[in-house]
MARGULUM-38904 format. One record per residue (C-alpha): residue in one letter; x negated, y negated, z. Coordinates in steps of 0.5 Angstrom, whole numbers. Each point is the difference from the previous one (the first is absolute). Layout:
a, X, Y, Z $
...
REM end
This chain:
m, 23, -16, 13 $
i, -7, 1, -5 $
k, 2, -6, -4 $
e, 1, -5, 5 $
r, -5, 2, 4 $
i, -5, 0, -7 $
e, 3, -7, -1 $
k, -1, -2, 8 $
i, -8, 2, -2 $
n, 0, -4, -6 $
t, 3, -6, 3 $
s, -5, 0, 5 $
g, -5, -1, -5 $
k, -2, 9, -1 $
k, 1, 4, -5 $
a, 2, 7, 3 $
l, -4, 5, 1 $
s, 2, 7, 0 $
i, -4, 6, 2 $
f, 1, 7, -2 $
v, -2, 5, 6 $
t, 1, 9, -2 $
s, 5, 3, 6 $
g, -5, 4, 5 $
f, -7, -2, -4 $
p, -5, 0, 2 $
s, 3, 4, 6 $
i, 7, 0, 3 $
s, -2, -1, 7 $
k, -3, -8, -2 $
f, 4, -1, -5 $
v, 5, -5, 4 $
e, -6, -3, 3 $
n, -4, -1, -6 $
t, 6, -3, -4 $
n, 0, -5, 6 $
r, -6, -3, -1 $
i, 1, -1, -7 $
i, 6, -4, 2 $
e, -3, -4, 4 $
a, -5, -1, -4 $
g, 5, -4, -5 $
a, 4, 4, -3 $
d, 7, -2, -2 $
m, 3, 6, -1 $
i, -1, 8, -1 $
e, 0, 5, -5 $
l, 1, 6, 3 $
g, -2, 5, -5 $
m, 3, 7, 1 $
p, -3, 6, -1 $
f, 0, 4, -8 $
s, -3, 5, -3 $
d, 0, -2, -6 $
p, 0, -7, 0 $
l, -2, -3, -7 $
a, 1, -8, 0 $
d, -6, 1, 6 $
g, -7, 0, -3 $
g, -5, 5, 4 $
v, -1, -4, 7 $
i, 7, 0, 1 $
q, 2, 8, -3 $
q, -5, 2, 6 $
s, 2, -4, 5 $
s, 6, 3, -2 $
q, -2, 7, 0 $
a, -4, -1, 7 $
a, 7, -3, 3 $
l, 3, 6, -2 $
e, -6, 5, 2 $
n, 0, -4, 7 $
g, 7, 3, 0 $
i, 4, -7, -1 $
t, 7, 1, -2 $
q, 7, -5, -1 $
k, 3, 0, 7 $
q, -8, -2, 3 $
t, 0, -5, -6 $
f, 7, -3, 2 $
t, -2, 1, 8 $
f, -6, -4, -3 $
a, 4, -7, -2 $
e, 3, 2, 6 $
e, -5, -3, 4 $
l, -3, -5, -4 $
k, 7, -3, -1 $
k, 0, 0, 7 $
q, -6, -3, 1 $
n, 0, -5, -5 $
d, 3, -6, -3 $
i, 0, 2, -8 $
p, 2, 4, -6 $
i, -1, 7, 0 $
i, 1, 3, -7 $
l, 0, 8, -2 $
m, -4, 0, -7 $
g, 0, 8, -2 $
y, 4, 4, -5 $
a, 7, 3, -2 $
n, -2, 7, 2 $
t, 0, -2, 7 $
v, 6, -4, 0 $
l, 3, 6, -3 $
k, -3, 6, 3 $
y, 2, -4, 8 $
g, 7, -1, -3 $
k, 2, -8, -3 $
e, 5, -1, 6 $
q, -4, 2, 5 $
f, -6, -4, -3 $
e, 4, -5, 1 $
k, 2, 0, 6 $
d, -6, 2, 4 $
a, -4, -5, -4 $
l, 5, -7, 3 $
s, 0, 4, 7 $
a, -7, 0, -1 $
g, 0, -7, -2 $
v, -4, 0, -7 $
d, 3, -6, -4 $
g, -1, 1, -7 $
l, -2, 6, -5 $
i, -5, 2, -6 $
i, 1, 5, -4 $
p, -4, 0, -5 $
d, 2, 6, -5 $
v, 8, -3, 0 $
p, 0, -4, -7 $
l, 4, -6, 0 $
e, 5, 6, -5 $
e, 1, 4, 6 $
f, 0, -4, 5 $
d, 7, -3, 2 $
e, 1, 9, 0 $
f, -4, 2, 5 $
f, 2, -6, 4 $
s, 7, 1, -1 $
s, 1, 3, 6 $
f, -4, -5, 5 $
s, 2, -7, 3 $
n, -3, -6, -1 $
k, -3, 0, 8 $
l, -7, 1, -3 $
d, -4, -4, -7 $
k, -1, 4, -5 $
i, -6, -2, -4 $
l, -2, 2, -8 $
l, -7, -1, -3 $
t, -2, -4, -7 $
t, -5, 2, -4 $
p, -5, -3, -4 $
t, 5, 3, -7 $
s, 7, -3, 3 $
s, 3, -3, -5 $
t, 4, -7, 2 $
e, 7, 2, 1 $
r, -2, 6, 3 $
i, -4, -4, 6 $
k, 7, -5, 0 $
n, 3, 7, 2 $
i, -5, 4, 5 $
d, 1, -9, 3 $
n, 7, 1, -1 $
s, 1, 7, 4 $
s, -7, -1, 5 $
s, 2, -2, 6 $
g, -5, -3, 6 $
f, -5, -1, -5 $
v, -2, 3, -7 $
y, -7, 4, 0 $
c, -5, -3, -7 $
v, -4, 5, -1 $
s, -8, -3, -2 $
v, -2, 4, -5 $
a, 1, 7, -4 $
g, 0, 7, 3 $
t, -1, 2, 7 $
t, -2, -4, 7 $
g, -6, -2, 2 $
i, -8, -4, 1 $
r, 0, -5, -6 $
s, -6, -5, 0 $
g, 4, -5, -4 $
f, 7, -3, -5 $
s, -2, -1, -6 $
d, 4, -6, -4 $
d, 5, 5, -3 $
v, 1, 3, 7 $
i, 1, -7, 3 $
k, 4, -3, -7 $
n, 5, 6, 1 $
l, 0, -2, 8 $
h, 2, -7, -1 $
y, 6, 2, -5 $
t, 3, 5, 5 $
y, 0, -5, 5 $
d, 4, -5, -4 $
t, 4, 4, -2 $
i, 3, 3, 7 $
e, 4, -4, 2 $
k, 5, 3, 6 $
n, -5, 4, 4 $
k, -8, -2, 2 $
m, -6, 3, -2 $
l, -6, 3, 2 $
i, -5, 4, -4 $
g, -3, 7, 1 $
f, -5, 5, -2 $
g, -7, -2, 0 $
i, 0, -6, 5 $
s, -5, 1, 4 $
k, -5, -4, 2 $
p, 1, -9, 1 $
e, -1, -1, -7 $
n, 4, 3, -3 $
i, 6, -4, 4 $
k, -4, -5, 0 $
q, 1, 1, -8 $
l, 8, 1, -1 $
y, 1, -4, 6 $
p, 4, -5, -4 $
y, 4, 6, -5 $
a, 4, 3, 7 $
d, 3, -1, 7 $
g, -4, 6, 3 $
f, -5, 5, 0 $
i, 0, 8, 1 $
v, -7, 4, 1 $
g, 0, 7, 1 $
s, -6, 4, -3 $
a, -5, -5, 3 $
v, 3, 1, 7 $
i, 1, 8, 0 $
k, -7, 0, -2 $
s, -3, -4, 6 $
l, 5, 4, 5 $
q, -5, 6, -3 $
n, -4, 3, 6 $
e, 5, -5, 5 $
r, -4, -5, -1 $
i, 5, -5, 2 $
e, -4, -6, 1 $
e, -2, 0, -7 $
t, 7, 0, -2 $
v, 2, -6, 5 $
t, -5, -4, -3 $
l, 1, 1, -7 $
v, 8, -1, 2 $
k, -2, -6, 3 $
s, -4, -3, -6 $
l, 6, 1, -4 $
s, 5, -3, 3 $
d, -4, -6, 1 $
a, -1, 0, -7 $
c, 8, 0, 0 $
r, -1, -7, 3 $
k, -1, -5, -5 $
REM end
């Protein structure tokens, strides 16, 4: 469903906009309401972050939101409930993003069962590399898309193998390091994104890490089928500034239209 939805969006003359939100942040009580506002503002997909105590791939803003959500008392069962509520109210893909330990602690079989029951469409587990992909997901069916990540250091062969193993889309990490807000992208970064985009054949490709404002999307527009925004959205949600978030998402969605 995810790939087909991106294709439909692209056919309409728009790049897909995926928005990352941390489950249970900034508050459990308003989470679904806030996320619905984000969807209404133009999010084409929601990446629902599963809070974890040691989120290695995430920058400070998302790390802090994850810790705050855990302090709020968020649980994985509640995250599945959020996914189910959002899915009932919105006809868009819901993707869970988090770490392998969360899945292992929950139990792989039960995790997939509850994810499918909640209407989840895909999974992004950044700390399960290509080399461990088949083993980690050996008990999973093909009903959930599993989305792998490329990085600026990925070789041509590795990009092709990631493309072959992924379903839904390939998550292209724009720059080395953790997630976060950046002012712009260098010629070398753009060259690498262009090459990766040309190399990927099976899947659609979305760019994440450092996408925080319309200017970033406009700069990278030719080199992706969509964009993922996380840290900038989480930062705008601090202190429950949902109107600021809505304005940001609208501006990002507008930039996704050529």
